[in-house]
PDB file of N, CA, C and O in Angstrom:
ATOM      1  N   UNK A   1    -101.627 -24.621 -61.339  1.00  0.00           N
ATOM      2  CA  UNK A   1    -101.717 -25.035 -62.717  1.00  0.00           C
ATOM      3  C   UNK A   1    -103.067 -25.701 -62.967  1.00  0.00           C
ATOM      4  O   UNK A   1    -103.687 -26.257 -62.060  1.00  0.00           O
ATOM      5  N   UNK A   2    -103.492 -25.631 -64.195  1.00  0.00           N
ATOM      6  CA  UNK A   2    -104.779 -26.242 -64.525  1.00  0.00           C
ATOM      7  C   UNK A   2    -104.580 -27.705 -64.894  1.00  0.00           C
ATOM      8  O   UNK A   2    -103.476 -28.134 -65.231  1.00  0.00           O
ATOM      9  N   UNK A   3    -105.651 -28.446 -64.825  1.00  0.00           N
ATOM     10  CA  UNK A   3    -105.597 -29.861 -65.146  1.00  0.00           C
ATOM     11  C   UNK A   3    -105.547 -30.043 -66.657  1.00  0.00           C
ATOM     12  O   UNK A   3    -106.108 -29.231 -67.392  1.00  0.00           O
ATOM     13  N   UNK A   4    -104.897 -31.076 -67.125  1.00  0.00           N
ATOM     14  CA  UNK A   4    -104.907 -31.346 -68.564  1.00  0.00           C
ATOM     15  C   UNK A   4    -106.336 -31.705 -69.007  1.00  0.00           C
ATOM     16  O   UNK A   4    -107.104 -32.221 -68.195  1.00  0.00           O
ATOM     17  N   UNK A   5    -106.712 -31.450 -70.264  1.00  0.00           N
ATOM     18  CA  UNK A   5    -108.072 -31.692 -70.724  1.00  0.00           C
ATOM     19  C   UNK A   5    -108.502 -33.148 -70.637  1.00  0.00           C
ATOM     20  O   UNK A   5    -109.698 -33.432 -70.566  1.00  0.00           O
ATOM     21  N   UNK A   6    -107.546 -34.082 -70.642  1.00  0.00           N
ATOM     22  CA  UNK A   6    -107.919 -35.490 -70.594  1.00  0.00           C
ATOM     23  C   UNK A   6    -108.314 -35.935 -69.193  1.00  0.00           C
ATOM     24  O   UNK A   6    -108.977 -36.961 -69.047  1.00  0.00           O
ATOM     25  N   UNK A   7    -107.926 -35.192 -68.156  1.00  0.00           N
ATOM     26  CA  UNK A   7    -108.239 -35.578 -66.789  1.00  0.00           C
ATOM     27  C   UNK A   7    -109.598 -34.998 -66.402  1.00  0.00           C
ATOM     28  O   UNK A   7    -109.750 -33.784 -66.263  1.00  0.00           O
ATOM     29  N   UNK A   8    -110.567 -35.870 -66.234  1.00  0.00           N
ATOM     30  CA  UNK A   8    -111.914 -35.454 -65.846  1.00  0.00           C
ATOM     31  C   UNK A   8    -112.157 -35.960 -64.427  1.00  0.00           C
ATOM     32  O   UNK A   8    -111.940 -37.137 -64.142  1.00  0.00           O
ATOM     33  N   UNK A   9    -112.605 -35.081 -63.543  1.00  0.00           N
ATOM     34  CA  UNK A   9    -112.904 -35.548 -62.187  1.00  0.00           C
ATOM     35  C   UNK A   9    -113.971 -36.643 -62.207  1.00  0.00           C
ATOM     36  O   UNK A   9    -114.812 -36.686 -63.104  1.00  0.00           O
ATOM     37  N   UNK A  10    -113.925 -37.513 -61.223  1.00  0.00           N
ATOM     38  CA  UNK A  10    -114.845 -38.657 -61.173  1.00  0.00           C
ATOM     39  C   UNK A  10    -116.298 -38.212 -61.057  1.00  0.00           C
ATOM     40  O   UNK A  10    -117.184 -38.861 -61.613  1.00  0.00           O
ATOM     41  N   UNK A  11    -116.558 -37.118 -60.346  1.00  0.00           N
ATOM     42  CA  UNK A  11    -117.943 -36.677 -60.168  1.00  0.00           C
ATOM     43  C   UNK A  11    -118.550 -36.222 -61.496  1.00  0.00           C
ATOM     44  O   UNK A  11    -119.723 -36.488 -61.759  1.00  0.00           O
ATOM     45  N   UNK A  12    -117.765 -35.540 -62.338  1.00  0.00           N
ATOM     46  CA  UNK A  12    -118.268 -35.112 -63.643  1.00  0.00           C
ATOM     47  C   UNK A  12    -118.447 -36.300 -64.575  1.00  0.00           C
ATOM     48  O   UNK A  12    -119.385 -36.333 -65.371  1.00  0.00           O
ATOM     49  N   UNK A  13    -117.558 -37.264 -64.480  1.00  0.00           N
ATOM     50  CA  UNK A  13    -117.655 -38.431 -65.351  1.00  0.00           C
ATOM     51  C   UNK A  13    -118.908 -39.232 -65.049  1.00  0.00           C
ATOM     52  O   UNK A  13    -119.583 -39.693 -65.970  1.00  0.00           O
ATOM     53  N   UNK A  14    -119.233 -39.405 -63.766  1.00  0.00           N
ATOM     54  CA  UNK A  14    -120.437 -40.168 -63.421  1.00  0.00           C
ATOM     55  C   UNK A  14    -121.693 -39.406 -63.793  1.00  0.00           C
ATOM     56  O   UNK A  14    -122.698 -40.017 -64.155  1.00  0.00           O
ATOM     57  N   UNK A  15    -121.658 -38.066 -63.711  1.00  0.00           N
ATOM     58  CA  UNK A  15    -122.826 -37.274 -64.092  1.00  0.00           C
ATOM     59  C   UNK A  15    -123.092 -37.405 -65.589  1.00  0.00           C
ATOM     60  O   UNK A  15    -124.249 -37.445 -66.009  1.00  0.00           O
ATOM     61  N   UNK A  16    -122.036 -37.473 -66.394  1.00  0.00           N
ATOM     62  CA  UNK A  16    -122.211 -37.612 -67.831  1.00  0.00           C
ATOM     63  C   UNK A  16    -122.780 -38.975 -68.186  1.00  0.00           C
ATOM     64  O   UNK A  16    -123.614 -39.087 -69.085  1.00  0.00           O
ATOM     65  N   UNK A  17    -122.341 -39.999 -67.494  1.00  0.00           N
ATOM     66  CA  UNK A  17    -122.827 -41.332 -67.824  1.00  0.00           C
ATOM     67  C   UNK A  17    -124.266 -41.515 -67.371  1.00  0.00           C
ATOM     68  O   UNK A  17    -124.999 -42.296 -67.978  1.00  0.00           O
ATOM     69  N   UNK A  18    -124.689 -40.823 -66.330  1.00  0.00           N
ATOM     70  CA  UNK A  18    -126.061 -40.966 -65.861  1.00  0.00           C
ATOM     71  C   UNK A  18    -127.054 -40.261 -66.784  1.00  0.00           C
ATOM     72  O   UNK A  18    -128.166 -40.754 -66.973  1.00  0.00           O
ATOM     73  N   UNK A  19    -126.678 -39.116 -67.362  1.00  0.00           N
ATOM     74  CA  UNK A  19    -127.602 -38.357 -68.188  1.00  0.00           C
ATOM     75  C   UNK A  19    -127.553 -38.753 -69.651  1.00  0.00           C
ATOM     76  O   UNK A  19    -128.414 -38.336 -70.427  1.00  0.00           O
ATOM     77  N   UNK A  20    -126.571 -39.546 -70.048  1.00  0.00           N
ATOM     78  CA  UNK A  20    -126.483 -39.948 -71.445  1.00  0.00           C
ATOM     79  C   UNK A  20    -127.611 -40.932 -71.769  1.00  0.00           C
ATOM     80  O   UNK A  20    -127.817 -41.894 -71.029  1.00  0.00           O
ATOM     81  N   UNK A  21    -128.345 -40.701 -72.869  1.00  0.00           N
ATOM     82  CA  UNK A  21    -129.441 -41.616 -73.207  1.00  0.00           C
ATOM     83  C   UNK A  21    -128.901 -42.959 -73.674  1.00  0.00           C
ATOM     84  O   UNK A  21    -127.858 -43.034 -74.325  1.00  0.00           O
ATOM     85  N   UNK A  22    -129.608 -43.989 -73.340  1.00  0.00           N
ATOM     86  CA  UNK A  22    -129.207 -45.318 -73.772  1.00  0.00           C
ATOM     87  C   UNK A  22    -129.899 -45.629 -75.088  1.00  0.00           C
ATOM     88  O   UNK A  22    -131.043 -45.232 -75.309  1.00  0.00           O
ATOM     89  N   UNK A  23    -129.209 -46.329 -75.946  1.00  0.00           N
ATOM     90  CA  UNK A  23    -129.774 -46.693 -77.245  1.00  0.00           C
ATOM     91  C   UNK A  23    -130.615 -47.953 -77.158  1.00  0.00           C
ATOM     92  O   UNK A  23    -131.224 -48.355 -78.150  1.00  0.00           O
ATOM     93  N   UNK A  24    -130.661 -48.586 -75.993  1.00  0.00           N
ATOM     94  CA  UNK A  24    -131.435 -49.810 -75.837  1.00  0.00           C
ATOM     95  C   UNK A  24    -132.926 -49.525 -75.712  1.00  0.00           C
ATOM     96  O   UNK A  24    -133.743 -50.404 -75.988  1.00  0.00           O
ATOM     97  N   UNK A  25    -133.297 -48.318 -75.304  1.00  0.00           N
ATOM     98  CA  UNK A  25    -134.709 -47.992 -75.120  1.00  0.00           C
ATOM     99  C   UNK A  25    -135.364 -47.771 -76.478  1.00  0.00           C
ATOM    100  O   UNK A  25    -134.770 -47.156 -77.364  1.00  0.00           O
ATOM    101  N   UNK A  26    -136.597 -48.276 -76.646  1.00  0.00           N
ATOM    102  CA  UNK A  26    -137.285 -48.047 -77.918  1.00  0.00           C
ATOM    103  C   UNK A  26    -137.695 -46.589 -78.038  1.00  0.00           C
ATOM    104  O   UNK A  26    -137.846 -45.915 -77.019  1.00  0.00           O
ATOM    105  N   UNK A  27    -137.877 -46.087 -79.237  1.00  0.00           N
ATOM    106  CA  UNK A  27    -138.304 -44.692 -79.398  1.00  0.00           C
ATOM    107  C   UNK A  27    -139.718 -44.514 -78.840  1.00  0.00           C
ATOM    108  O   UNK A  27    -140.491 -45.472 -78.817  1.00  0.00           O
ATOM    109  N   UNK A  28    -140.068 -43.305 -78.391  1.00  0.00           N
ATOM    110  CA  UNK A  28    -141.400 -43.085 -77.832  1.00  0.00           C
ATOM    111  C   UNK A  28    -142.481 -43.374 -78.872  1.00  0.00           C
ATOM    112  O   UNK A  28    -142.278 -43.163 -80.067  1.00  0.00           O
ATOM    113  N   UNK A  29    -143.614 -43.853 -78.409  1.00  0.00           N
ATOM    114  CA  UNK A  29    -144.693 -44.186 -79.326  1.00  0.00           C
ATOM    115  C   UNK A  29    -145.329 -42.916 -79.878  1.00  0.00           C
ATOM    116  O   UNK A  29    -145.117 -41.822 -79.355  1.00  0.00           O
ATOM    117  N   UNK A  30    -146.105 -43.078 -80.932  1.00  0.00           N
ATOM    118  CA  UNK A  30    -146.781 -41.943 -81.558  1.00  0.00           C
ATOM    119  C   UNK A  30    -147.750 -41.287 -80.582  1.00  0.00           C
ATOM    120  O   UNK A  30    -147.864 -40.062 -80.545  1.00  0.00           O
ATOM    121  N   UNK A  31    -148.443 -42.092 -79.799  1.00  0.00           N
ATOM    122  CA  UNK A  31    -149.413 -41.549 -78.846  1.00  0.00           C
ATOM    123  C   UNK A  31    -148.706 -40.715 -77.786  1.00  0.00           C
ATOM    124  O   UNK A  31    -149.182 -39.643 -77.414  1.00  0.00           O
ATOM    125  N   UNK A  32    -147.569 -41.209 -77.299  1.00  0.00           N
ATOM    126  CA  UNK A  32    -146.827 -40.472 -76.280  1.00  0.00           C
ATOM    127  C   UNK A  32    -146.326 -39.139 -76.828  1.00  0.00           C
ATOM    128  O   UNK A  32    -146.380 -38.123 -76.135  1.00  0.00           O
ATOM    129  N   UNK A  33    -145.841 -39.139 -78.067  1.00  0.00           N
ATOM    130  CA  UNK A  33    -145.378 -37.897 -78.680  1.00  0.00           C
ATOM    131  C   UNK A  33    -146.545 -36.928 -78.908  1.00  0.00           C
ATOM    132  O   UNK A  33    -146.390 -35.721 -78.723  1.00  0.00           O
ATOM    133  N   UNK A  34    -147.703 -37.446 -79.306  1.00  0.00           N
ATOM    134  CA  UNK A  34    -148.871 -36.588 -79.529  1.00  0.00           C
ATOM    135  C   UNK A  34    -149.351 -35.974 -78.211  1.00  0.00           C
ATOM    136  O   UNK A  34    -149.716 -34.799 -78.175  1.00  0.00           O
ATOM    137  N   UNK A  35    -149.354 -36.749 -77.142  1.00  0.00           N
ATOM    138  CA  UNK A  35    -149.770 -36.219 -75.842  1.00  0.00           C
ATOM    139  C   UNK A  35    -148.793 -35.144 -75.366  1.00  0.00           C
ATOM    140  O   UNK A  35    -149.211 -34.117 -74.830  1.00  0.00           O
ATOM    141  N   UNK A  36    -147.508 -35.376 -75.558  1.00  0.00           N
ATOM    142  CA  UNK A  36    -146.509 -34.385 -75.165  1.00  0.00           C
ATOM    143  C   UNK A  36    -146.682 -33.095 -75.973  1.00  0.00           C
ATOM    144  O   UNK A  36    -146.536 -31.996 -75.437  1.00  0.00           O
ATOM    145  N   UNK A  37    -146.989 -33.234 -77.249  1.00  0.00           N
ATOM    146  CA  UNK A  37    -147.200 -32.067 -78.098  1.00  0.00           C
ATOM    147  C   UNK A  37    -148.454 -31.301 -77.674  1.00  0.00           C
ATOM    148  O   UNK A  37    -148.468 -30.070 -77.707  1.00  0.00           O
ATOM    149  N   UNK A  38    -149.510 -32.023 -77.275  1.00  0.00           N
ATOM    150  CA  UNK A  38    -150.741 -31.356 -76.835  1.00  0.00           C
ATOM    151  C   UNK A  38    -150.502 -30.562 -75.561  1.00  0.00           C
ATOM    152  O   UNK A  38    -151.070 -29.484 -75.387  1.00  0.00           O
ATOM    153  N   UNK A  39    -149.679 -31.075 -74.680  1.00  0.00           N
ATOM    154  CA  UNK A  39    -149.395 -30.367 -73.436  1.00  0.00           C
ATOM    155  C   UNK A  39    -148.554 -29.123 -73.723  1.00  0.00           C
ATOM    156  O   UNK A  39    -148.765 -28.077 -73.109  1.00  0.00           O
ATOM    157  N   UNK A  40    -147.615 -29.231 -74.641  1.00  0.00           N
ATOM    158  CA  UNK A  40    -146.760 -28.083 -74.956  1.00  0.00           C
ATOM    159  C   UNK A  40    -147.522 -26.975 -75.668  1.00  0.00           C
ATOM    160  O   UNK A  40    -147.321 -25.797 -75.375  1.00  0.00           O
ATOM    161  N   UNK A  41    -148.395 -27.343 -76.602  1.00  0.00           N
ATOM    162  CA  UNK A  41    -149.116 -26.358 -77.412  1.00  0.00           C
ATOM    163  C   UNK A  41    -150.590 -26.382 -77.026  1.00  0.00           C
ATOM    164  O   UNK A  41    -151.454 -26.709 -77.839  1.00  0.00           O
ATOM    165  N   UNK A  42    -150.857 -26.036 -75.787  1.00  0.00           N
ATOM    166  CA  UNK A  42    -152.193 -26.143 -75.223  1.00  0.00           C
ATOM    167  C   UNK A  42    -153.221 -25.305 -75.976  1.00  0.00           C
ATOM    168  O   UNK A  42    -154.303 -25.806 -76.283  1.00  0.00           O
ATOM    169  N   UNK A  43    -152.915 -24.041 -76.282  1.00  0.00           N
ATOM    170  CA  UNK A  43    -153.890 -23.153 -76.930  1.00  0.00           C
ATOM    171  C   UNK A  43    -154.253 -23.660 -78.322  1.00  0.00           C
ATOM    172  O   UNK A  43    -155.424 -23.636 -78.703  1.00  0.00           O
ATOM    173  N   UNK A  44    -153.272 -24.114 -79.075  1.00  0.00           N
ATOM    174  CA  UNK A  44    -153.540 -24.631 -80.419  1.00  0.00           C
ATOM    175  C   UNK A  44    -154.387 -25.890 -80.352  1.00  0.00           C
ATOM    176  O   UNK A  44    -155.301 -26.069 -81.157  1.00  0.00           O
ATOM    177  N   UNK A  45    -154.091 -26.759 -79.401  1.00  0.00           N
ATOM    178  CA  UNK A  45    -154.857 -27.991 -79.267  1.00  0.00           C
ATOM    179  C   UNK A  45    -156.308 -27.693 -78.895  1.00  0.00           C
ATOM    180  O   UNK A  45    -157.227 -28.302 -79.442  1.00  0.00           O
ATOM    181  N   UNK A  46    -156.514 -26.766 -77.974  1.00  0.00           N
ATOM    182  CA  UNK A  46    -157.883 -26.420 -77.586  1.00  0.00           C
ATOM    183  C   UNK A  46    -158.632 -25.759 -78.733  1.00  0.00           C
ATOM    184  O   UNK A  46    -159.824 -26.007 -78.914  1.00  0.00           O
ATOM    185  N   UNK A  47    -157.953 -24.921 -79.510  1.00  0.00           N
ATOM    186  CA  UNK A  47    -158.589 -24.283 -80.655  1.00  0.00           C
ATOM    187  C   UNK A  47    -159.001 -25.326 -81.686  1.00  0.00           C
ATOM    188  O   UNK A  47    -160.112 -25.261 -82.214  1.00  0.00           O
ATOM    189  N   UNK A  48    -158.141 -26.272 -81.978  1.00  0.00           N
ATOM    190  CA  UNK A  48    -158.464 -27.314 -82.947  1.00  0.00           C
ATOM    191  C   UNK A  48    -159.591 -28.210 -82.426  1.00  0.00           C
ATOM    192  O   UNK A  48    -160.450 -28.633 -83.201  1.00  0.00           O
ATOM    193  N   UNK A  49    -159.596 -28.497 -81.140  1.00  0.00           N
ATOM    194  CA  UNK A  49    -160.680 -29.296 -80.568  1.00  0.00           C
ATOM    195  C   UNK A  49    -162.007 -28.559 -80.690  1.00  0.00           C
ATOM    196  O   UNK A  49    -163.011 -29.160 -81.075  1.00  0.00           O
ATOM    197  N   UNK A  50    -162.029 -27.265 -80.369  1.00  0.00           N
ATOM    198  CA  UNK A  50    -163.264 -26.481 -80.473  1.00  0.00           C
ATOM    199  C   UNK A  50    -163.724 -26.391 -81.921  1.00  0.00           C
ATOM    200  O   UNK A  50    -164.921 -26.485 -82.195  1.00  0.00           O
ATOM    201  N   UNK A  51    -162.802 -26.213 -82.843  1.00  0.00           N
ATOM    202  CA  UNK A  51    -163.142 -26.149 -84.262  1.00  0.00           C
ATOM    203  C   UNK A  51    -163.733 -27.471 -84.733  1.00  0.00           C
ATOM    204  O   UNK A  51    -164.708 -27.478 -85.484  1.00  0.00           O
ATOM    205  N   UNK A  52    -163.160 -28.578 -84.306  1.00  0.00           N
ATOM    206  CA  UNK A  52    -163.670 -29.894 -84.677  1.00  0.00           C
ATOM    207  C   UNK A  52    -165.054 -30.129 -84.086  1.00  0.00           C
ATOM    208  O   UNK A  52    -165.943 -30.637 -84.769  1.00  0.00           O
ATOM    209  N   UNK A  53    -165.241 -29.759 -82.812  1.00  0.00           N
ATOM    210  CA  UNK A  53    -166.549 -29.936 -82.168  1.00  0.00           C
ATOM    211  C   UNK A  53    -167.612 -29.093 -82.857  1.00  0.00           C
ATOM    212  O   UNK A  53    -168.725 -29.568 -83.085  1.00  0.00           O
ATOM    213  N   UNK A  54    -167.285 -27.841 -83.193  1.00  0.00           N
ATOM    214  CA  UNK A  54    -168.248 -26.970 -83.878  1.00  0.00           C
ATOM    215  C   UNK A  54    -168.568 -27.514 -85.269  1.00  0.00           C
ATOM    216  O   UNK A  54    -169.725 -27.484 -85.686  1.00  0.00           O
ATOM    217  N   UNK A  55    -167.585 -28.000 -85.979  1.00  0.00           N
ATOM    218  CA  UNK A  55    -167.825 -28.577 -87.304  1.00  0.00           C
ATOM    219  C   UNK A  55    -168.690 -29.810 -87.241  1.00  0.00           C
ATOM    220  O   UNK A  55    -169.594 -29.970 -88.061  1.00  0.00           O
ATOM    221  N   UNK A  56    -168.439 -30.684 -86.291  1.00  0.00           N
ATOM    222  CA  UNK A  56    -169.244 -31.895 -86.136  1.00  0.00           C
ATOM    223  C   UNK A  56    -170.675 -31.543 -85.761  1.00  0.00           C
ATOM    224  O   UNK A  56    -171.622 -32.124 -86.292  1.00  0.00           O
ATOM    225  N   UNK A  57    -170.832 -30.599 -84.853  1.00  0.00           N
ATOM    226  CA  UNK A  57    -172.171 -30.157 -84.463  1.00  0.00           C
ATOM    227  C   UNK A  57    -172.895 -29.541 -85.655  1.00  0.00           C
ATOM    228  O   UNK A  57    -174.090 -29.776 -85.837  1.00  0.00           O
ATOM    229  N   UNK A  58    -172.195 -28.759 -86.465  1.00  0.00           N
ATOM    230  CA  UNK A  58    -172.798 -28.173 -87.663  1.00  0.00           C
ATOM    231  C   UNK A  58    -173.249 -29.220 -88.660  1.00  0.00           C
ATOM    232  O   UNK A  58    -174.322 -29.096 -89.250  1.00  0.00           O
ATOM    233  N   UNK A  59    -172.441 -30.253 -88.854  1.00  0.00           N
ATOM    234  CA  UNK A  59    -172.813 -31.329 -89.772  1.00  0.00           C
ATOM    235  C   UNK A  59    -174.042 -32.066 -89.249  1.00  0.00           C
ATOM    236  O   UNK A  59    -174.951 -32.363 -90.025  1.00  0.00           O
ATOM    237  N   UNK A  60    -174.091 -32.364 -87.963  1.00  0.00           N
ATOM    238  CA  UNK A  60    -175.241 -33.078 -87.405  1.00  0.00           C
ATOM    239  C   UNK A  60    -176.517 -32.246 -87.483  1.00  0.00           C
ATOM    240  O   UNK A  60    -177.578 -32.767 -87.825  1.00  0.00           O
ATOM    241  N   UNK A  61    -176.419 -30.958 -87.168  1.00  0.00           N
ATOM    242  CA  UNK A  61    -177.601 -30.082 -87.261  1.00  0.00           C
ATOM    243  C   UNK A  61    -178.035 -29.946 -88.720  1.00  0.00           C
ATOM    244  O   UNK A  61    -179.231 -29.953 -89.012  1.00  0.00           O
ATOM    245  N   UNK A  62    -177.086 -29.824 -89.626  1.00  0.00           N
ATOM    246  CA  UNK A  62    -177.420 -29.740 -91.051  1.00  0.00           C
ATOM    247  C   UNK A  62    -178.108 -30.994 -91.553  1.00  0.00           C
ATOM    248  O   UNK A  62    -179.090 -30.911 -92.291  1.00  0.00           O
ATOM    249  N   UNK A  63    -177.602 -32.159 -91.161  1.00  0.00           N
ATOM    250  CA  UNK A  63    -178.258 -33.411 -91.553  1.00  0.00           C
ATOM    251  C   UNK A  63    -179.652 -33.528 -90.957  1.00  0.00           C
ATOM    252  O   UNK A  63    -180.571 -34.003 -91.624  1.00  0.00           O
ATOM    253  N   UNK A  64    -179.820 -33.105 -89.714  1.00  0.00           N
ATOM    254  CA  UNK A  64    -181.150 -33.147 -89.089  1.00  0.00           C
ATOM    255  C   UNK A  64    -182.113 -32.216 -89.815  1.00  0.00           C
ATOM    256  O   UNK A  64    -183.278 -32.560 -90.016  1.00  0.00           O
ATOM    257  N   UNK A  65    -181.635 -31.037 -90.209  1.00  0.00           N
ATOM    258  CA  UNK A  65    -182.477 -30.099 -90.945  1.00  0.00           C
ATOM    259  C   UNK A  65    -182.882 -30.678 -92.300  1.00  0.00           C
ATOM    260  O   UNK A  65    -184.049 -30.612 -92.688  1.00  0.00           O
ATOM    261  N   UNK A  66    -181.904 -31.249 -93.018  1.00  0.00           N
ATOM    262  CA  UNK A  66    -182.211 -31.832 -94.317  1.00  0.00           C
ATOM    263  C   UNK A  66    -183.170 -33.010 -94.201  1.00  0.00           C
ATOM    264  O   UNK A  66    -184.056 -33.177 -95.039  1.00  0.00           O
ATOM    265  N   UNK A  67    -182.998 -33.815 -93.178  1.00  0.00           N
ATOM    266  CA  UNK A  67    -183.887 -34.951 -92.964  1.00  0.00           C
ATOM    267  C   UNK A  67    -185.309 -34.476 -92.692  1.00  0.00           C
ATOM    268  O   UNK A  67    -186.267 -35.034 -93.227  1.00  0.00           O
ATOM    269  N   UNK A  68    -185.446 -33.451 -91.863  1.00  0.00           N
ATOM    270  CA  UNK A  68    -186.772 -32.915 -91.545  1.00  0.00           C
ATOM    271  C   UNK A  68    -187.388 -32.241 -92.771  1.00  0.00           C
ATOM    272  O   UNK A  68    -188.588 -32.375 -93.010  1.00  0.00           O
ATOM    273  N   UNK A  69    -186.590 -31.527 -93.541  1.00  0.00           N
ATOM    274  CA  UNK A  69    -187.092 -30.781 -94.695  1.00  0.00           C
ATOM    275  C   UNK A  69    -187.594 -31.731 -95.795  1.00  0.00           C
ATOM    276  O   UNK A  69    -188.648 -31.488 -96.382  1.00  0.00           O
ATOM    277  N   UNK A  70    -186.848 -32.810 -96.078  1.00  0.00           N
ATOM    278  CA  UNK A  70    -187.212 -33.693 -97.173  1.00  0.00           C
ATOM    279  C   UNK A  70    -188.181 -34.797 -96.758  1.00  0.00           C
ATOM    280  O   UNK A  70    -188.816 -35.396 -97.626  1.00  0.00           O
ATOM    281  N   UNK A  71    -188.318 -35.089 -95.468  1.00  0.00           N
ATOM    282  CA  UNK A  71    -189.183 -36.177 -95.024  1.00  0.00           C
ATOM    283  C   UNK A  71    -190.441 -35.691 -94.343  1.00  0.00           C
ATOM    284  O   UNK A  71    -191.101 -36.488 -93.676  1.00  0.00           O
ATOM    285  N   UNK A  72    -190.812 -34.428 -94.471  1.00  0.00           N
ATOM    286  CA  UNK A  72    -192.032 -33.962 -93.806  1.00  0.00           C
ATOM    287  C   UNK A  72    -193.218 -33.973 -94.720  1.00  0.00           C
ATOM    288  O   UNK A  72    -194.319 -33.608 -94.308  1.00  0.00           O
TER     289      UNK A  72
END
């Protein structure tokens, strides 16, 4: 015969209590969540980093060109 649904073996009961999250822990910080997201979506993060670096370099080169053009 099978066991009634209310009877849970001790080994399963302890496994459930060990994996259940506790509400006493504070939620993860924004930085921790952002780092986890960067690791999960590696290609998107690298693409955005390259786009940002290229844009910043373009702005700096453009400002240098304008400075040289108007101050010569």
